[in-house]
N, CA, C and O atoms as a DFTB+ gen file, in Angstrom:
308 C
 N C O
     1  1       0.813      -1.206       0.000
     2  2       0.000       0.000       0.000
     3  2       0.851       1.263       0.000
     4  3       0.329       2.358       0.209
     5  1       2.135       1.128      -0.228
     6  2       2.990       2.304      -0.175
     7  2       2.663       3.323      -1.259
     8  3       2.944       4.508      -1.081
     9  1       2.071       2.894      -2.389
    10  2       1.663       3.851      -3.418
    11  2       0.634       4.829      -2.860
    12  3       0.672       6.019      -3.174
    13  1      -0.273       4.336      -2.045
    14  2      -1.330       5.184      -1.495
    15  2      -0.767       6.162      -0.466
    16  3      -1.214       7.306      -0.381
    17  1       0.210       5.710       0.312
    18  2       0.878       6.605       1.261
    19  2       1.653       7.692       0.517
    20  3       1.602       8.865       0.887
    21  1       2.362       7.296      -0.522
    22  2       3.158       8.255      -1.292
    23  2       2.251       9.272      -1.990
    24  3       2.565      10.462      -2.022
    25  1       1.135       8.811      -2.545
    26  2       0.191       9.723      -3.205
    27  2      -0.364      10.727      -2.208
    28  3      -0.509      11.907      -2.527
    29  1      -0.676      10.262      -1.002
    30  2      -1.179      11.161       0.040
    31  2      -0.122      12.211       0.376
    32  3      -0.430      13.401       0.449
    33  1       1.105      11.782       0.577
    34  2       2.184      12.702       0.950
    35  2       2.454      13.731      -0.143
    36  3       2.655      14.910       0.147
    37  1       2.460      13.285      -1.395
    38  2       2.701      14.212      -2.503
    39  2       1.588      15.246      -2.606
    40  3       1.850      16.432      -2.808
    41  1       0.356      14.797      -2.467
    42  2      -0.788      15.704      -2.595
    43  2      -0.928      16.612      -1.372
    44  3      -1.446      17.723      -1.482
    45  1      -0.471      16.150      -0.216
    46  2      -0.657      16.908       1.028
    47  2       0.091      18.228       1.025
    48  3      -0.457      19.243       1.455
    49  1       1.315      18.239       0.555
    50  2       2.118      19.465       0.507
    51  2       2.091      20.191       1.849
    52  3       1.957      21.413       1.910
    53  1       2.223      19.404       2.930
    54  2       2.267      19.983       4.273
    55  2       0.918      20.159       4.950
    56  3       0.869      20.553       6.116
    57  1      -0.164      19.882       4.262
    58  2      -1.500      20.036       4.845
    59  2      -1.920      18.744       5.538
    60  3      -1.452      17.661       5.188
    61  1      -2.805      18.868       6.523
    62  2      -3.291      17.686       7.241
    63  2      -4.414      16.993       6.483
    64  3      -4.513      15.766       6.504
    65  1      -5.262      17.772       5.812
    66  2      -6.359      17.211       5.022
    67  2      -6.045      17.390       3.546
    68  3      -5.578      18.446       3.120
    69  1      -6.308      16.344       2.774
    70  2      -5.998      16.370       1.348
    71  2      -7.243      15.969       0.570
    72  3      -7.881      14.965       0.884
    73  1      -7.587      16.755      -0.445
    74  2      -8.776      16.437      -1.233
    75  2      -8.552      15.140      -2.008
    76  3      -7.439      14.831      -2.434
    77  1      -9.626      14.403      -2.175
    78  2      -9.547      13.139      -2.896
    79  2      -9.127      13.355      -4.345
    80  3      -8.453      12.503      -4.924
    81  1      -9.512      14.476      -4.936
    82  2      -9.130      14.731      -6.330
    83  2      -7.617      14.920      -6.463
    84  3      -7.027      14.472      -7.446
    85  1      -6.985      15.573      -5.493
    86  2      -5.528      15.735      -5.535
    87  2      -4.817      14.395      -5.362
    88  3      -3.819      14.120      -6.028
    89  1      -5.338      13.570      -4.466
    90  2      -4.752      12.237      -4.265
    91  2      -4.905      11.415      -5.541
    92  3      -3.971      10.735      -5.965
    93  1      -6.080      11.483      -6.145
    94  2      -6.313      10.758      -7.397
    95  2      -5.349      11.193      -8.487
    96  3      -4.848      10.361      -9.245
    97  1      -5.086      12.491      -8.571
    98  2      -4.130      13.000      -9.549
    99  2      -2.726      12.470      -9.304
   100  3      -2.017      12.114     -10.244
   101  1      -2.331      12.419      -8.045
   102  2      -1.009      11.878      -7.697
   103  2      -0.908      10.403      -8.056
   104  3       0.112       9.952      -8.578
   105  1      -1.966       9.655      -7.776
   106  2      -1.968       8.226      -8.111
   107  2      -1.857       8.020      -9.615
   108  3      -1.135       7.131     -10.065
   109  1      -2.564       8.833     -10.398
   110  2      -2.523       8.707     -11.861
   111  2      -1.135       9.029     -12.407
   112  3      -0.697       8.423     -13.384
   113  1      -0.439       9.983     -11.779
   114  2       0.921      10.306     -12.219
   115  2       1.874       9.152     -11.937
   116  3       2.742       8.842     -12.753
   117  1       1.708       8.518     -10.774
   118  2       2.587       7.406     -10.406
   119  2       2.240       6.134     -11.164
   120  3       3.122       5.382     -11.578
   121  1       0.938       5.902     -11.340
   122  2       0.458       4.682     -11.995
   123  2      -0.597       5.089     -13.028
   124  3      -1.785       5.117     -12.708
   125  1      -0.183       5.405     -14.263
   126  2      -1.129       5.900     -15.268
   127  2      -2.340       4.993     -15.509
   128  3      -3.399       5.476     -15.911
   129  1      -2.200       3.718     -15.275
   130  2      -3.320       2.792     -15.501
   131  2      -4.100       2.498     -14.226
   132  3      -4.855       1.528     -14.174
   133  1      -3.925       3.325     -13.196
   134  2      -4.610       3.115     -11.917
   135  2      -6.122       3.149     -12.092
   136  3      -6.668       4.057     -12.718
   137  1      -6.782       2.154     -11.535
   138  2      -8.244       2.078     -11.496
   139  2      -8.633       1.643     -10.086
   140  3      -8.191       0.596      -9.613
   141  1      -9.450       2.438      -9.422
   142  2      -9.839       2.147      -8.042
   143  2     -10.593       0.815      -7.945
   144  3     -10.496       0.122      -6.933
   145  1     -11.330       0.462      -8.979
   146  2     -12.111      -0.783      -8.952
   147  2     -11.223      -2.022      -8.907
   148  3     -11.666      -3.081      -8.461
   149  1      -9.993      -1.908      -9.358
   150  2      -9.056      -3.043      -9.276
   151  2      -8.720      -3.390      -7.831
   152  3      -8.218      -4.478      -7.547
   153  1      -8.996      -2.468      -6.927
   154  2      -8.727      -2.678      -5.504
   155  2     -10.005      -3.011      -4.736
   156  3     -10.026      -2.978      -3.506
   157  1     -11.073      -3.332      -5.478
   158  2     -12.312      -3.778      -4.857
   159  2     -13.183      -2.682      -4.274
   160  3     -14.026      -2.954      -3.420
   161  1     -12.995      -1.444      -4.719
   162  2     -13.781      -0.320      -4.202
   163  2     -14.422       0.444      -5.357
   164  3     -13.912       0.454      -6.478
   165  1     -15.544       1.079      -5.059
   166  2     -16.215       1.883      -6.077
   167  2     -15.646       3.290      -6.163
   168  3     -15.690       3.915      -7.223
   169  1     -15.114       3.790      -5.064
   170  2     -14.592       5.157      -5.042
   171  2     -13.229       5.201      -4.358
   172  3     -12.865       4.306      -3.597
   173  1     -12.495       6.260      -4.649
   174  2     -11.200       6.453      -4.001
   175  2     -11.378       6.672      -2.502
   176  3     -10.546       6.241      -1.705
   177  1     -12.453       7.338      -2.125
   178  2     -12.742       7.544      -0.708
   179  2     -12.915       6.225       0.032
   180  3     -12.392       6.053       1.133
   181  1     -13.642       5.301      -0.567
   182  2     -13.836       3.983       0.060
   183  2     -12.512       3.230       0.174
   184  3     -12.276       2.517       1.149
   185  1     -11.662       3.394      -0.821
   186  2     -10.355       2.739      -0.777
   187  2      -9.522       3.269       0.389
   188  3      -8.936       2.486       1.137
   189  1      -9.467       4.586       0.546
   190  2      -8.696       5.160       1.655
   191  2      -9.349       4.857       3.003
   192  3      -8.659       4.768       4.019
   193  1     -10.648       4.700       3.020
   194  2     -11.342       4.337       4.258
   195  2     -10.912       2.940       4.719
   196  3     -10.853       2.676       5.920
   197  1     -10.618       2.062       3.789
   198  2     -10.187       0.701       4.121
   199  2      -8.755       0.650       4.649
   200  3      -8.380      -0.298       5.340
   201  1      -7.963       1.655       4.329
   202  2      -6.585       1.697       4.820
   203  2      -6.606       2.149       6.274
   204  3      -7.232       3.159       6.596
   205  1      -5.950       1.435       7.133
   206  2      -6.056       1.643       8.579
   207  2      -5.590       3.007       9.066
   208  3      -6.096       3.495      10.076
   209  1      -4.658       3.626       8.393
   210  2      -4.088       4.868       8.928
   211  2      -4.791       6.138       8.468
   212  3      -4.409       7.235       8.873
   213  1      -5.816       6.003       7.626
   214  2      -6.508       7.185       7.103
   215  2      -7.972       7.217       7.519
   216  3      -8.571       6.189       7.833
   217  1      -8.535       8.426       7.513
   218  2      -9.968       8.584       7.738
   219  2     -10.491       9.631       6.767
   220  3      -9.759      10.523       6.338
   221  1     -11.766       9.509       6.429
   222  2     -12.387      10.435       5.493
   223  2     -12.870      11.680       6.209
   224  3     -13.268      11.629       7.373
   225  1     -12.831      12.790       5.505
   226  2     -13.392      14.046       5.984
   227  2     -14.671      14.250       5.184
   228  3     -14.638      14.333       3.956
   229  1     -15.789      14.331       5.883
   230  2     -17.092      14.405       5.220
   231  2     -17.592      15.847       5.134
   232  3     -17.293      16.679       5.991
   233  1     -18.358      16.119       4.079
   234  2     -19.018      17.416       3.954
   235  2     -20.280      17.394       4.802
   236  3     -20.620      16.366       5.387
   237  1     -20.973      18.522       4.870
   238  2     -22.228      18.586       5.626
   239  2     -23.273      17.633       5.060
   240  3     -24.158      17.181       5.786
   241  1     -23.179      17.328       3.776
   242  2     -24.138      16.429       3.127
   243  2     -23.747      14.960       3.260
   244  3     -24.420      14.084       2.716
   245  1     -22.665      14.692       3.977
   246  2     -22.246      13.314       4.201
   247  2     -21.434      12.711       3.072
   248  3     -21.330      11.489       2.963
   249  1     -20.862      13.554       2.235
   250  2     -20.053      13.093       1.112
   251  2     -18.576      13.239       1.479
   252  3     -18.163      14.254       2.040
   253  1     -17.796      12.225       1.158
   254  2     -16.356      12.288       1.440
   255  2     -15.702      13.297       0.504
   256  3     -15.843      13.207      -0.715
   257  1     -14.988      14.255       1.082
   258  2     -14.340      15.281       0.264
   259  2     -12.822      15.254       0.380
   260  3     -12.115      15.716      -0.515
   261  1     -12.329      14.715       1.480
   262  2     -10.886      14.730       1.725
   263  2     -10.501      13.558       2.621
   264  3     -11.353      12.832       3.132
   265  1      -9.198      13.397       2.794
   266  2      -8.637      12.330       3.621
   267  2      -7.622      12.962       4.565
   268  3      -6.957      13.936       4.210
   269  1      -7.505      12.406       5.767
   270  2      -6.455      12.818       6.700
   271  2      -5.974      11.584       7.448
   272  3      -6.640      10.549       7.478
   273  1      -4.804      11.723       8.047
   274  2      -4.262      10.637       8.860
   275  2      -5.111      10.515      10.114
   276  3      -5.533      11.525      10.677
   277  1      -5.365       9.303      10.554
   278  2      -6.133       9.105      11.786
   279  2      -5.378       9.698      12.961
   280  3      -4.148       9.682      13.009
   281  1      -6.145      10.220      13.905
   282  2      -5.550      10.776      15.104
   283  2      -5.130      12.223      14.968
   284  3      -4.681      12.832      15.938
   285  1      -5.268      12.776      13.789
   286  2      -4.915      14.186      13.586
   287  2      -6.177      15.025      13.691
   288  3      -7.221      14.650      13.159
   289  1      -6.089      16.131      14.359
   290  2      -7.222      17.045      14.448
   291  2      -6.914      18.283      13.635
   292  3      -5.758      18.684      13.495
   293  1      -7.944      18.871      13.113
   294  2      -7.778      20.069      12.300
   295  2      -7.703      21.271      13.214
   296  3      -8.549      21.448      14.090
   297  1      -6.699      22.093      13.013
   298  2      -6.545      23.301      13.821
   299  2      -7.493      24.374      13.320
   300  3      -7.592      24.622      12.118
   301  1      -8.187      25.005      14.251
   302  2      -9.068      26.119      13.911
   303  2      -8.242      27.390      13.878
   304  3      -7.493      27.672      14.813
   305  1      -8.376      28.161      12.803
   306  2      -7.612      29.409      12.695
   307  2      -8.479      30.594      12.986
   308  3      -8.007      31.730      12.942
């Protein structure tokens, strides 16, 4: 699963929360033939949800918009 960790780190650029679209872009650059369904998931969010060290960040409507490392809290500015 190191590809998924590397994609998260590249897309994060120092941020704690990373949008799923940025992670998807990083994955496509590393693995041009990447397809989330090959990993048994319908969405990239579901794939990252299955990885133990990540959690989804949901919008008010209950849609996954971003990913962050588990145990990290977002700082209020």
